[in-house]
Residue frames as a rotation matrix with the C-alpha (Angstrom) as fourth column:
MET 1
0.584 0.811 0.000 0.00
0.811 -0.584 0.000 0.00
0.000 0.000 -1.000 0.00
PRO 2
-0.173 -0.689 0.704 1.56
0.577 -0.650 -0.494 3.33
0.798 0.321 0.510 -1.00
ARG 3
-0.216 0.047 -0.975 2.15
0.957 -0.187 -0.222 5.26
-0.193 -0.981 -0.005 2.21
SER 4
-0.944 -0.288 -0.159 2.31
0.265 -0.952 0.151 8.72
-0.195 0.100 0.976 0.66
ALA 5
-0.582 0.784 0.215 -1.33
0.089 -0.201 0.975 8.53
0.808 0.587 0.047 -0.48
ASP 6
0.404 0.773 -0.488 -2.56
0.532 0.236 0.813 8.22
0.744 -0.588 -0.316 3.10
LEU 7
-0.272 -0.639 -0.719 -0.53
0.962 -0.189 -0.196 10.88
-0.011 -0.746 0.666 4.88
PRO 8
0.522 0.499 0.692 -2.59
0.484 -0.841 0.241 14.06
0.702 0.209 -0.681 5.36
VAL 9
-0.633 -0.742 -0.222 -0.94
0.666 -0.375 -0.645 16.94
0.395 -0.556 0.731 7.19
VAL 10
0.602 0.779 0.175 -2.72
0.510 -0.544 0.667 19.03
0.615 -0.312 -0.724 9.83
THR 11
0.851 -0.266 0.454 -0.75
-0.451 -0.813 0.369 21.96
0.270 -0.519 -0.811 11.32
GLY 12
-0.056 -0.998 0.032 2.53
-0.937 0.041 -0.346 20.08
0.344 -0.049 -0.938 11.04
VAL 13
-0.224 0.049 0.973 1.08
-0.576 0.799 -0.173 16.77
-0.786 -0.599 -0.151 12.23
THR 14
0.086 0.245 -0.966 1.21
-0.930 0.367 0.010 13.87
0.357 0.897 0.260 9.80
VAL 15
0.942 0.174 0.287 0.83
-0.252 0.932 0.262 10.13
-0.222 -0.319 0.921 10.04
PRO 16
0.088 -0.989 0.119 4.38
-0.518 0.057 0.853 8.73
-0.851 -0.137 -0.507 10.32
ASP 17
0.638 0.051 -0.769 5.72
-0.759 0.212 -0.616 7.67
0.131 0.976 0.174 6.94
THR 18
-0.490 -0.786 0.376 7.04
-0.844 0.536 0.021 4.32
-0.218 -0.307 -0.926 8.16
GLU 19
-0.575 0.236 -0.783 6.42
-0.293 0.835 0.466 0.68
0.764 0.497 -0.412 7.41
LEU 20
-0.884 0.233 -0.404 5.21
0.467 0.462 -0.754 0.15
0.011 -0.855 -0.518 10.97
ALA 21
-0.595 0.691 -0.411 2.59
-0.302 -0.666 -0.682 2.91
-0.745 -0.281 0.605 10.74
ALA 22
-0.419 0.425 -0.803 1.49
-0.884 0.012 0.467 1.70
0.208 0.905 0.371 7.32
ALA 23
-0.729 0.117 -0.674 1.06
0.094 0.993 0.071 -1.85
0.678 -0.012 -0.735 8.65
ALA 24
-0.831 0.449 -0.328 -0.92
0.344 -0.047 -0.938 -0.54
-0.436 -0.892 -0.115 11.63
THR 25
-0.490 0.657 -0.573 -3.18
-0.728 -0.670 -0.145 1.45
-0.479 0.346 0.807 9.32
GLU 26
-0.476 0.275 -0.835 -3.81
-0.652 0.527 0.546 -1.55
0.590 0.804 -0.071 7.10
LEU 27
-0.849 0.123 -0.514 -4.51
0.359 0.848 -0.389 -3.90
0.388 -0.515 -0.765 10.01
VAL 28
-0.714 0.589 -0.378 -6.93
0.216 -0.329 -0.919 -1.56
-0.666 -0.738 0.107 11.78
ARG 29
-0.497 0.544 -0.676 -8.64
-0.836 -0.510 0.204 -0.50
-0.233 0.666 0.708 8.53
ASP 30
-0.530 0.252 -0.810 -9.32
-0.387 0.778 0.495 -4.16
0.755 0.576 -0.315 7.74
ALA 31
-0.782 0.111 -0.614 -10.31
0.495 0.710 -0.501 -5.15
0.380 -0.695 -0.610 11.29
THR 32
-0.589 0.544 -0.598 -12.70
0.410 -0.437 -0.801 -2.31
-0.697 -0.716 0.034 12.15
ASP 33
0.288 0.746 0.600 -15.57
0.955 -0.180 -0.234 -0.36
-0.066 0.641 -0.765 10.65
ASP 34
-0.018 -0.269 0.963 -15.52
0.513 -0.829 -0.222 3.27
0.858 0.490 0.153 9.55
LEU 35
0.855 0.422 0.302 -16.62
-0.031 -0.540 0.841 4.45
0.518 -0.728 -0.449 13.00
VAL 36
0.813 -0.567 -0.135 -13.62
0.317 0.237 0.918 3.04
-0.489 -0.789 0.372 14.86
TYR 37
0.092 -0.821 0.563 -11.13
0.996 0.065 -0.068 3.69
0.019 0.567 0.823 12.07
HIS 38
0.130 -0.015 0.991 -11.96
0.385 -0.921 -0.065 7.38
0.914 0.390 -0.113 11.71
HIS 39
0.959 0.205 0.195 -12.21
-0.110 -0.365 0.924 7.83
0.261 -0.908 -0.327 15.48
SER 40
0.634 -0.767 -0.092 -8.77
0.635 0.450 0.628 6.26
-0.441 -0.457 0.773 15.93
ARG 41
-0.102 -0.665 0.740 -7.20
0.909 -0.364 -0.203 8.51
0.404 0.652 0.641 13.33
ARG 42
0.473 0.317 0.822 -8.77
0.029 -0.938 0.345 11.56
0.881 -0.140 -0.453 14.93
VAL 43
0.971 -0.155 -0.183 -7.39
0.201 0.108 0.974 10.46
-0.131 -0.982 0.136 18.30
TYR 44
0.146 -0.977 0.154 -3.91
0.973 0.170 0.157 10.51
-0.180 0.127 0.976 16.78
PHE 45
-0.182 -0.212 0.960 -4.30
0.590 -0.804 -0.066 14.00
0.786 0.555 0.271 15.30
PHE 46
0.683 0.488 0.544 -5.99
-0.119 -0.660 0.742 15.49
0.721 -0.571 -0.393 18.36
GLY 47
0.861 -0.415 -0.293 -3.49
0.450 0.356 0.819 13.83
-0.236 -0.837 0.493 20.69
SER 48
-0.051 -0.923 0.381 -0.59
0.991 -0.094 -0.095 15.13
0.123 0.373 0.920 18.62
LEU 49
0.010 0.116 0.993 -1.94
0.258 -0.960 0.110 18.67
0.966 0.255 -0.040 18.61
GLN 50
0.936 0.306 0.171 -2.46
-0.098 -0.239 0.966 18.52
0.337 -0.921 -0.194 22.36
GLY 51
0.511 -0.838 -0.193 1.12
0.824 0.413 0.388 17.33
-0.245 -0.357 0.901 22.65
GLN 52
-0.249 -0.551 0.796 2.24
0.731 -0.646 -0.218 20.39
0.635 0.528 0.564 20.70
ASN 53
0.458 0.531 0.713 0.11
-0.039 -0.789 0.613 22.62
0.888 -0.308 -0.341 22.92
LYS 54
1.000 -0.029 0.005 1.70
-0.001 0.138 0.990 21.16
-0.030 -0.990 0.138 26.05
GLY 55
0.412 -0.906 -0.092 5.23
-0.888 -0.378 -0.261 21.25
0.202 0.189 -0.961 24.67
LEU 56
0.531 -0.163 0.832 5.64
-0.364 0.843 0.397 17.50
-0.765 -0.513 0.388 25.01
SER 57
-0.296 -0.663 -0.688 8.28
-0.955 0.198 0.220 15.52
-0.010 0.722 -0.691 23.15
PHE 58
0.263 0.499 0.826 6.74
-0.440 0.824 -0.358 12.27
-0.859 -0.269 0.436 21.96
ASP 59
-0.839 -0.490 0.238 7.35
-0.085 0.548 0.832 9.49
-0.538 0.678 -0.501 19.47
PRO 60
-0.266 0.807 -0.528 4.73
-0.927 -0.365 -0.091 9.98
-0.266 0.465 0.844 16.71
GLU 61
-0.444 0.058 -0.894 5.00
-0.513 0.801 0.307 6.36
0.734 0.595 -0.326 15.59
LEU 62
-0.900 0.099 -0.425 4.23
0.378 0.664 -0.645 4.99
0.218 -0.741 -0.635 19.07
LEU 63
-0.658 0.708 -0.258 1.44
-0.307 -0.565 -0.766 7.49
-0.688 -0.425 0.588 19.57
TYR 64
-0.324 0.531 -0.783 -0.01
-0.934 -0.046 0.355 6.48
0.153 0.846 0.510 16.21
VAL 65
-0.623 0.068 -0.779 -0.02
-0.048 0.991 0.126 2.77
0.780 0.116 -0.614 17.03
GLY 66
-0.915 0.293 -0.277 -1.56
0.322 0.119 -0.939 3.46
-0.242 -0.949 -0.203 20.42
ALA 67
-0.493 0.758 -0.427 -4.30
-0.644 -0.648 -0.406 5.58
-0.585 0.075 0.808 18.87
MET 68
-0.348 0.353 -0.868 -5.03
-0.836 0.302 0.458 3.09
0.424 0.885 0.190 16.10
PHE 69
-0.590 0.037 -0.806 -5.26
0.103 0.994 -0.029 0.04
0.801 -0.101 -0.591 18.34
HIS 70
-0.921 0.010 0.390 -6.97
-0.376 -0.284 -0.882 1.56
0.102 -0.959 0.265 21.38
ASP 71
-0.107 0.963 0.246 -10.51
-0.886 0.020 -0.463 0.34
-0.451 -0.268 0.852 20.55
LEU 72
-0.443 -0.102 -0.891 -9.67
-0.704 0.655 0.276 -2.89
0.555 0.749 -0.362 18.75
GLY 73
-0.999 -0.016 -0.043 -10.80
0.016 0.757 -0.653 -4.87
0.043 -0.653 -0.756 21.81
LEU 74
-0.338 0.939 -0.053 -14.40
-0.645 -0.273 -0.714 -3.85
-0.685 -0.208 0.698 21.12
ASN 75
-0.429 0.136 -0.893 -14.45
-0.829 0.334 0.449 -6.26
0.359 0.933 -0.031 18.19
GLU 76
0.562 0.825 -0.054 -16.73
-0.754 0.539 0.376 -9.27
0.339 -0.171 0.925 18.34
GLU 77
0.339 -0.461 -0.820 -13.89
0.060 0.881 -0.470 -11.80
0.939 0.110 0.326 18.68
PHE 78
-0.729 -0.680 0.080 -12.96
0.004 -0.121 -0.993 -10.36
0.684 -0.723 0.092 22.09
ARG 79
-0.102 0.784 0.613 -16.42
-0.747 -0.467 0.473 -10.30
0.657 -0.410 0.633 23.64
GLY 80
0.848 0.382 -0.367 -15.95
-0.084 0.781 0.619 -13.63
0.523 -0.495 0.694 25.37
SER 81
-0.043 -0.993 -0.107 -12.48
0.047 0.104 -0.993 -12.87
0.998 -0.048 0.042 26.73
GLY 82
0.618 0.328 -0.715 -13.64
0.707 0.166 0.687 -11.95
0.344 -0.930 -0.129 30.22
ARG 83
-0.337 -0.798 -0.500 -11.12
0.886 -0.448 0.117 -9.11
-0.318 -0.404 0.858 30.25
ARG 84
0.258 0.347 -0.902 -11.50
0.101 -0.938 -0.332 -5.36
-0.961 -0.005 -0.277 29.93
PHE 85
0.850 0.103 0.517 -11.65
0.512 0.072 -0.856 -4.36
-0.125 0.992 0.008 26.28
GLU 86
0.794 -0.607 -0.031 -8.78
-0.608 -0.790 -0.080 -1.95
0.024 0.083 -0.996 26.93
VAL 87
0.051 -0.781 0.622 -6.54
-0.547 0.499 0.672 -4.89
-0.836 -0.374 -0.402 27.88
ASP 88
0.402 0.144 0.904 -7.61
0.563 0.740 -0.368 -6.86
-0.722 0.657 0.217 24.81
SER 89
0.990 -0.045 0.133 -6.77
0.074 -0.638 -0.767 -3.82
0.119 0.769 -0.628 22.68
ALA 90
0.514 -0.845 0.146 -3.42
-0.821 -0.436 0.368 -3.36
-0.247 -0.309 -0.918 24.40
ASP 91
0.088 -0.471 0.878 -2.51
-0.119 0.870 0.479 -7.03
-0.989 -0.147 0.020 23.96
GLU 92
0.728 0.198 0.656 -3.29
0.600 0.277 -0.750 -6.87
-0.330 0.940 0.083 20.25
ALA 93
0.889 -0.457 0.041 -0.99
-0.397 -0.811 -0.430 -3.86
0.230 0.365 -0.902 19.93
ARG 94
0.261 -0.825 0.502 1.72
-0.718 0.181 0.672 -5.71
-0.645 -0.535 -0.545 21.84
ARG 95
0.307 -0.114 0.945 1.48
0.393 0.919 -0.017 -8.72
-0.867 0.376 0.327 19.52
PHE 96
0.929 0.087 0.360 1.62
0.367 -0.345 -0.864 -6.42
0.049 0.935 -0.352 16.51
LEU 97
0.726 -0.679 0.111 4.66
-0.680 -0.732 -0.032 -4.53
0.103 -0.052 -0.993 17.78
GLN 98
0.193 -0.651 0.734 6.49
-0.421 0.621 0.661 -7.69
-0.886 -0.437 -0.155 18.83
SER 99
0.545 0.076 0.835 5.96
0.577 0.689 -0.439 -9.13
-0.608 0.721 0.332 15.35
HIS 100
0.867 -0.241 0.437 7.71
0.230 -0.585 -0.778 -6.05
0.443 0.775 -0.452 13.95
GLY 101
0.125 -0.932 -0.341 10.69
0.859 0.273 -0.432 -6.26
0.496 -0.239 0.835 16.31
VAL 102
0.370 0.065 0.927 9.89
-0.177 -0.974 0.139 -3.12
0.912 -0.215 -0.349 18.30
PRO 103
-0.690 -0.721 -0.067 11.92
-0.049 0.138 -0.989 -2.76
0.722 -0.679 -0.131 21.53
GLU 104
-0.278 0.602 -0.749 10.20
0.832 0.541 0.125 -3.85
0.480 -0.588 -0.651 24.74
ASP 105
-0.680 0.036 -0.732 10.27
0.510 -0.694 -0.508 -0.42
-0.526 -0.719 0.454 26.37
SER 106
-0.871 0.393 -0.293 8.39
-0.490 -0.669 0.559 1.05
0.024 0.631 0.775 23.42
ILE 107
-0.472 0.716 -0.515 5.92
0.177 0.648 0.740 -1.83
0.864 0.258 -0.432 23.51
ARG 108
-0.484 0.258 -0.836 5.36
0.875 0.137 -0.464 -1.20
-0.005 -0.956 -0.292 27.21
ARG 109
-0.864 0.139 -0.484 4.55
-0.032 -0.974 -0.223 2.46
-0.502 -0.177 0.846 26.57
VAL 110
-0.685 0.642 -0.345 2.01
-0.533 -0.118 0.838 1.61
0.497 0.758 0.423 23.88
TRP 111
-0.421 0.530 -0.736 0.45
0.533 0.801 0.271 -1.15
0.734 -0.279 -0.620 25.97
THR 112
-0.614 0.131 -0.779 0.12
0.723 -0.304 -0.621 1.20
-0.318 -0.944 0.091 28.95
ALA 113
-0.918 0.259 -0.300 -1.30
-0.336 -0.910 0.242 4.01
-0.210 0.323 0.923 26.81
ILE 114
-0.496 0.761 -0.418 -4.06
-0.328 0.282 0.902 1.77
0.804 0.584 0.110 25.52
ALA 115
-0.383 0.333 -0.862 -4.79
0.698 0.715 -0.034 -0.03
0.605 -0.615 -0.506 28.79
LEU 116
-0.563 0.081 -0.822 -5.20
0.708 -0.465 -0.531 3.26
-0.426 -0.881 0.205 30.69
HIS 117
-0.918 0.060 0.391 -7.07
0.216 -0.754 0.621 5.31
0.332 0.655 0.679 28.10
THR 118
0.090 0.976 0.199 -10.35
0.085 -0.206 0.975 5.09
0.992 -0.071 -0.102 30.04
THR 119
0.265 -0.094 -0.960 -8.76
0.948 0.210 0.241 5.64
0.179 -0.973 0.144 33.46
PRO 120
0.603 0.014 0.797 -9.01
0.177 -0.977 -0.117 9.37
0.777 0.212 -0.592 34.17
GLY 121
0.903 -0.161 0.398 -6.49
-0.412 -0.582 0.701 11.18
0.118 -0.797 -0.592 36.32
VAL 122
0.585 -0.718 0.377 -3.49
0.153 0.553 0.819 8.90
-0.797 -0.421 0.433 35.79
PRO 123
0.501 -0.444 0.743 -2.18
0.858 0.365 -0.360 8.96
-0.111 0.819 0.564 32.18
GLN 124
0.846 -0.143 0.513 -1.32
0.098 -0.905 -0.415 12.67
0.524 0.401 -0.751 32.15
PHE 125
0.680 -0.626 0.382 1.40
-0.668 -0.315 0.674 12.00
-0.302 -0.713 -0.632 34.71
MET 126
0.474 -0.474 0.742 3.04
0.298 0.880 0.371 9.26
-0.828 0.046 0.558 32.67
GLU 127
-0.599 -0.760 0.252 5.14
0.476 -0.085 0.875 9.16
-0.644 0.644 0.413 29.48
PRO 128
-0.601 0.352 -0.717 3.97
-0.554 -0.830 0.057 11.54
-0.575 0.432 0.694 26.73
GLU 129
-0.798 0.314 -0.515 2.67
-0.342 0.467 0.815 8.74
0.496 0.827 -0.266 24.50
VAL 130
-0.645 0.574 -0.504 0.56
0.751 0.597 -0.282 7.43
0.139 -0.561 -0.816 27.38
ALA 131
-0.522 0.416 -0.745 -0.74
0.264 -0.751 -0.605 10.89
-0.811 -0.512 0.282 28.21
LEU 132
-0.663 0.172 -0.729 -1.53
-0.604 -0.697 0.386 11.78
-0.442 0.696 0.566 24.61
VAL 133
-0.832 0.501 -0.236 -3.50
0.231 0.701 0.674 8.69
0.504 0.507 -0.700 23.65
THR 134
-0.319 0.733 -0.601 -5.82
0.917 0.079 -0.391 9.53
-0.239 -0.676 -0.697 26.53
ALA 135
-0.509 0.103 -0.854 -5.81
0.004 -0.992 -0.123 13.23
-0.861 -0.066 0.505 25.61
GLY 136
-0.907 0.148 -0.395 -6.84
-0.412 -0.112 0.904 12.37
0.089 0.983 0.163 22.05
VAL 137
-0.622 0.711 -0.329 -9.59
0.627 0.703 0.334 10.03
0.469 0.001 -0.883 23.24
GLU 138
-0.307 0.507 -0.805 -10.90
0.770 -0.365 -0.523 12.53
-0.560 -0.780 -0.279 25.77
TYR 139
-0.731 0.021 -0.682 -10.91
-0.299 -0.909 0.292 15.25
-0.614 0.417 0.670 23.12
ASP 140
-0.858 0.344 -0.382 -12.78
-0.338 0.182 0.923 13.22
0.388 0.921 -0.040 20.51
VAL 141
-0.463 0.702 -0.542 -15.23
0.611 0.695 0.378 11.41
0.642 -0.156 -0.751 22.79
LEU 142
0.038 0.459 -0.887 -15.76
0.988 -0.153 -0.036 13.80
-0.153 -0.875 -0.460 25.71
GLY 143
0.564 0.142 0.814 -14.77
0.465 -0.869 -0.170 17.17
0.683 0.474 -0.556 24.28
ILE 144
0.730 -0.368 -0.576 -12.24
0.511 -0.267 0.817 17.73
-0.454 -0.891 -0.007 27.07
GLY 145
-0.278 -0.858 -0.432 -9.98
0.301 -0.505 0.809 20.63
-0.912 0.095 0.398 26.09
TYR 146
0.374 0.530 0.761 -12.21
0.848 0.137 -0.512 21.41
-0.376 0.837 -0.398 23.10
ALA 147
0.994 0.069 -0.090 -11.04
0.037 -0.948 -0.317 25.02
-0.107 0.312 -0.944 22.87
ASP 148
0.305 -0.952 -0.004 -7.36
-0.063 -0.025 0.998 24.02
-0.950 -0.304 -0.067 23.01
ILE 149
-0.562 -0.415 0.715 -7.43
0.639 0.331 0.694 23.24
-0.525 0.848 0.079 19.28
SER 150
-0.760 0.225 -0.610 -8.39
-0.382 -0.913 0.140 25.92
-0.526 0.339 0.780 16.78
ASP 151
0.306 0.949 0.078 -11.66
-0.327 0.182 -0.927 25.77
-0.894 0.258 0.366 14.89
ALA 152
0.431 -0.179 -0.885 -9.72
-0.902 -0.067 -0.426 25.54
0.017 0.982 -0.190 11.63
ASP 153
-0.672 -0.729 -0.128 -7.57
-0.718 0.684 -0.128 22.59
0.181 0.005 -0.984 12.74
ARG 154
-0.537 0.552 0.638 -10.55
-0.218 0.639 -0.737 20.81
-0.815 -0.535 -0.223 14.23
ALA 155
0.507 0.785 -0.356 -12.56
-0.526 -0.046 -0.849 21.28
-0.683 0.618 0.389 11.04
GLN 156
0.053 -0.565 -0.823 -9.69
-0.971 0.164 -0.175 20.00
0.234 0.808 -0.540 8.91
ILE 157
-0.873 -0.387 0.297 -9.36
-0.465 0.844 -0.266 16.83
-0.147 -0.370 -0.917 10.98
VAL 158
-0.218 0.877 0.428 -13.08
-0.104 0.415 -0.904 16.17
-0.970 -0.242 0.000 10.92
ALA 159
0.488 0.334 -0.806 -13.14
-0.806 -0.183 -0.563 16.74
-0.336 0.925 0.180 7.16
LEU 160
-0.407 -0.730 -0.549 -10.42
-0.842 0.532 -0.084 14.10
0.353 0.428 -0.832 6.79
HIS 161
-0.871 0.096 -0.482 -12.08
0.248 0.933 -0.262 11.72
0.424 -0.348 -0.836 9.23
PRO 162
-0.361 0.814 0.455 -15.79
-0.493 -0.581 0.648 12.51
0.792 0.010 0.611 9.54
ARG 163
-0.995 0.068 -0.076 -17.87
0.100 0.475 -0.874 11.84
-0.024 -0.878 -0.479 12.63
PRO 164
-0.439 0.897 0.043 -21.52
-0.498 -0.283 0.820 11.56
0.748 0.339 0.571 11.50
ASP 165
0.618 0.776 0.124 -23.80
-0.483 0.250 0.839 10.90
0.620 -0.579 0.530 14.50
PHE 166
-0.263 -0.884 -0.385 -20.64
-0.216 0.443 -0.870 10.01
0.940 -0.146 -0.308 16.39
LYS 167
-0.545 0.015 0.839 -21.98
-0.830 -0.150 -0.537 10.36
0.118 -0.989 0.094 19.92
GLN 168
0.443 0.814 0.376 -24.74
-0.830 0.531 -0.171 7.81
-0.339 -0.236 0.911 19.47
ARG 169
0.733 -0.168 -0.660 -22.69
-0.358 0.729 -0.583 5.48
0.579 0.663 0.474 17.28
ILE 170
-0.374 -0.925 -0.074 -19.71
-0.398 0.232 -0.888 5.30
0.838 -0.302 -0.455 19.64
LEU 171
-0.363 0.330 0.871 -22.00
-0.906 0.092 -0.412 4.67
-0.216 -0.939 0.266 22.61
ARG 172
0.758 0.642 -0.119 -23.59
-0.647 0.714 -0.267 1.83
-0.086 0.279 0.956 20.66
ALA 173
0.353 -0.717 -0.602 -20.15
-0.275 0.535 -0.799 0.43
0.894 0.447 -0.008 19.85
PHE 174
-0.612 -0.536 0.582 -19.14
-0.689 -0.001 -0.725 0.58
0.389 -0.844 -0.369 23.51
THR 175
0.103 0.755 0.648 -22.35
-0.915 0.327 -0.236 -1.17
-0.390 -0.568 0.724 24.54
GLU 176
0.862 0.248 -0.441 -22.01
-0.449 0.777 -0.441 -3.93
0.233 0.579 0.781 21.97
GLY 177
0.111 -0.937 -0.331 -18.34
-0.361 0.272 -0.892 -4.40
0.926 0.219 -0.308 22.81
ILE 178
-0.785 -0.544 0.297 -18.74
-0.413 0.101 -0.905 -4.85
0.463 -0.833 -0.304 26.56
GLU 179
0.057 0.889 0.454 -22.29
-0.977 -0.043 0.208 -5.97
0.204 -0.456 0.866 27.38
ALA 180
0.616 0.147 -0.774 -21.26
-0.177 0.983 0.046 -9.65
0.768 0.108 0.632 27.22
LYS 181
-0.101 -0.700 -0.707 -18.68
0.766 0.399 -0.504 -9.10
0.635 -0.592 0.496 29.98
PRO 182
0.582 0.485 0.653 -20.32
0.093 -0.837 0.539 -6.62
0.808 -0.253 -0.532 32.35
ASP 183
0.844 -0.272 -0.463 -18.08
0.510 0.136 0.849 -7.49
-0.168 -0.952 0.254 35.30
THR 184
-0.109 -0.956 0.274 -15.16
0.990 -0.128 -0.052 -5.88
0.084 0.265 0.960 33.47
THR 185
0.035 0.170 0.985 -16.76
0.294 -0.944 0.152 -2.47
0.955 0.284 -0.083 33.96
PHE 186
0.715 0.238 -0.658 -16.43
0.681 -0.025 0.732 -2.56
0.157 -0.971 -0.180 37.76
GLY 187
0.329 -0.575 -0.749 -14.78
0.549 -0.529 0.647 0.65
-0.768 -0.624 0.142 38.90
ASN 188
-0.773 -0.633 0.033 -14.43
0.410 -0.459 0.789 2.21
-0.484 0.623 0.614 35.45
VAL 189
-0.641 0.488 -0.593 -16.35
-0.506 -0.849 -0.153 4.60
-0.578 0.202 0.791 33.23
LYS 190
-0.806 0.327 -0.493 -17.85
-0.360 0.390 0.847 1.93
0.470 0.860 -0.197 31.00
ALA 191
-0.737 0.609 -0.294 -20.26
0.649 0.516 -0.559 0.97
-0.189 -0.603 -0.775 33.79
ASP 192
-0.475 0.558 -0.680 -22.06
-0.240 -0.826 -0.510 4.21
-0.847 -0.079 0.526 32.93
VAL 193
-0.663 0.182 -0.726 -22.62
-0.738 -0.001 0.675 2.94
0.122 0.983 0.134 29.39
LEU 194
-0.794 0.356 -0.493 -24.15
0.255 0.931 0.262 -0.37
0.552 0.083 -0.830 30.47
GLU 195
-0.682 0.563 -0.467 -26.27
0.481 -0.137 -0.866 1.31
-0.552 -0.815 -0.178 33.14
ARG 196
-0.448 0.488 -0.749 -27.77
-0.559 -0.807 -0.192 3.57
-0.698 0.333 0.634 30.48
TYR 197
-0.215 0.271 -0.938 -28.22
-0.973 0.024 0.230 1.08
0.084 0.962 0.258 27.64
VAL 198
-0.663 -0.042 -0.747 -28.46
-0.145 0.987 0.072 -2.49
0.735 0.156 -0.660 29.00
PRO 199
0.283 0.857 0.431 -31.72
-0.704 -0.119 0.700 -3.29
0.651 -0.502 0.569 30.81
GLY 200
0.945 0.196 -0.261 -31.18
0.029 0.747 0.664 -5.07
0.325 -0.636 0.700 34.12
PHE 201
0.031 -0.995 -0.093 -27.52
0.448 0.097 -0.889 -4.15
0.894 -0.014 0.449 34.44
LYS 202
0.985 0.169 -0.017 -26.51
0.086 -0.412 0.907 -3.42
0.147 -0.895 -0.421 38.03
ARG 203
0.323 -0.928 0.186 -23.12
-0.344 -0.298 -0.890 -1.82
0.881 0.224 -0.416 38.53
GLY 204
0.162 -0.401 -0.902 -20.76
0.796 0.594 -0.121 -3.21
0.584 -0.698 0.415 41.12
ASN 205
0.789 0.127 0.601 -20.31
-0.208 -0.866 0.456 -1.13
0.579 -0.484 -0.656 44.24
PHE 206
-0.173 -0.981 -0.087 -16.92
-0.120 0.108 -0.987 -0.75
0.978 -0.160 -0.136 45.90
VAL 207
-0.409 0.068 0.910 -18.38
-0.888 -0.261 -0.379 -0.24
0.211 -0.963 0.167 49.37
ASP 208
0.671 0.719 0.180 -20.59
-0.738 0.670 0.076 -3.32
-0.066 -0.184 0.981 49.08
THR 209
0.553 -0.540 -0.635 -17.60
-0.080 0.724 -0.685 -5.33
0.829 0.430 0.357 47.90
ILE 210
-0.547 -0.753 0.366 -15.68
-0.412 -0.138 -0.901 -4.37
0.729 -0.643 -0.235 51.03
LEU 211
-0.245 0.516 0.820 -18.59
-0.965 -0.052 -0.256 -5.01
-0.089 -0.855 0.511 53.39
ASP 212
0.791 0.612 -0.013 -19.44
-0.604 0.778 -0.173 -8.35
-0.096 0.145 0.985 51.76
SER 213
-0.002 -0.865 -0.503 -15.85
-0.700 0.360 -0.617 -9.63
0.714 0.351 -0.606 51.70
PRO 214
0.468 0.212 -0.858 -15.07
0.219 0.913 0.346 -12.85
0.856 -0.350 0.381 53.60
TRP 215
-0.680 -0.723 0.121 -13.09
0.068 -0.226 -0.972 -10.99
0.730 -0.652 0.203 56.26
PRO 216
-0.184 0.684 -0.706 -14.85
0.851 0.471 0.234 -11.53
0.492 -0.557 -0.669 59.60
GLU 217
-0.580 -0.067 -0.812 -14.38
0.683 -0.584 -0.440 -8.15
-0.445 -0.809 0.384 61.29
């Protein structure tokens, strides 16, 4: 696949022109639908721009792989795993990077970035690639820091990777990806999704878990 044909530039941010990035693009394009593919690309661009805004030095290739793989665990083949979809996504990225001979420290950063992307309050204190995958996700899904990126840059990214009815469609994708393993939402934001959209779902409660533990006192 010719790399140069798929490398738009937004305010100095471009998809890395490397074999690794091209392979990641091809894998995720084939494995996901338009919703997840375009969302993942936007996460990369928004995360990169937030990195520029914060003056962070980051590896664009690692950030790109983290952004592209972060929602892969929502796919149907992972719905019986019994693990958080973030971990399934991170493990797929790890397998991909290992198959391309990427050093273990780089793999660890990507794995951590993906595994923590729905855990607020922690990633921003970690390596830039970890912080910026979450920043890109929070920007695209939650609108956190919306004014940090100019209207022109935002419009250019959305023109490249459209988001028609994105709010409802991504919520549906979250629901479909995790409703078969509801226990994996204990203590994380995805419990909100199941509570809203899955009849009969009852979220776990941390206090009840402590009080109902087998400890006698």
